[in-house]
C-alpha positions, 0 to 999 in steps of 0.5 A, a space after each residue: 361342576 358341583 355348586 360350591 366348586 370354583 372354576 380356576 378360570 375365574 381367579 385373578 392372576 397375582 402380579 409379582 413385584 419382585 424377590 427379596 431373600 434373607 442372605 444366610 450364606 454371606 461371603 464376608 460380615 459386610 455382605 448384605 443380610 437381605 438382597 433382591 429385586 423389586 419392580 416398581 412402575 415397570 422399572 426393576 431395582 436391586 436392593 440390599 439391606 442389613 438386619 438390626 435390632 429396635 432400641 425401643 425408643 420408636 414404635 418398635 418394641 426393644 429387640 425386635 428385629 428389622 431390616 434397613 435398606 442400604 442399596 436401592 438402585 436401578 437394575 442394568 440388563 446386559 447385552 444378552 438381556 440377563 439381569 444380574 444375579 442377586 447372590 453376587 451383591 455385597 
């Protein structure tokens, strides 16, 4: 192997902490704009949040988009060992 090439076995594996995605296909206007699952200290949680715009009275510039979390709850796994489908969150 050439001196400037690296061996892929030296790469550190990145740990996945979950997935959160923007919900573009909302079932209703009240559906979450952001949803998914995260793993904190080995415990999985499902989350749901809404998109909003900053007022400008705080640290963010007026009109800057952000998401605020409305739901953070422990993920329950069914008897088959399957977790919930984030697309079903409301």
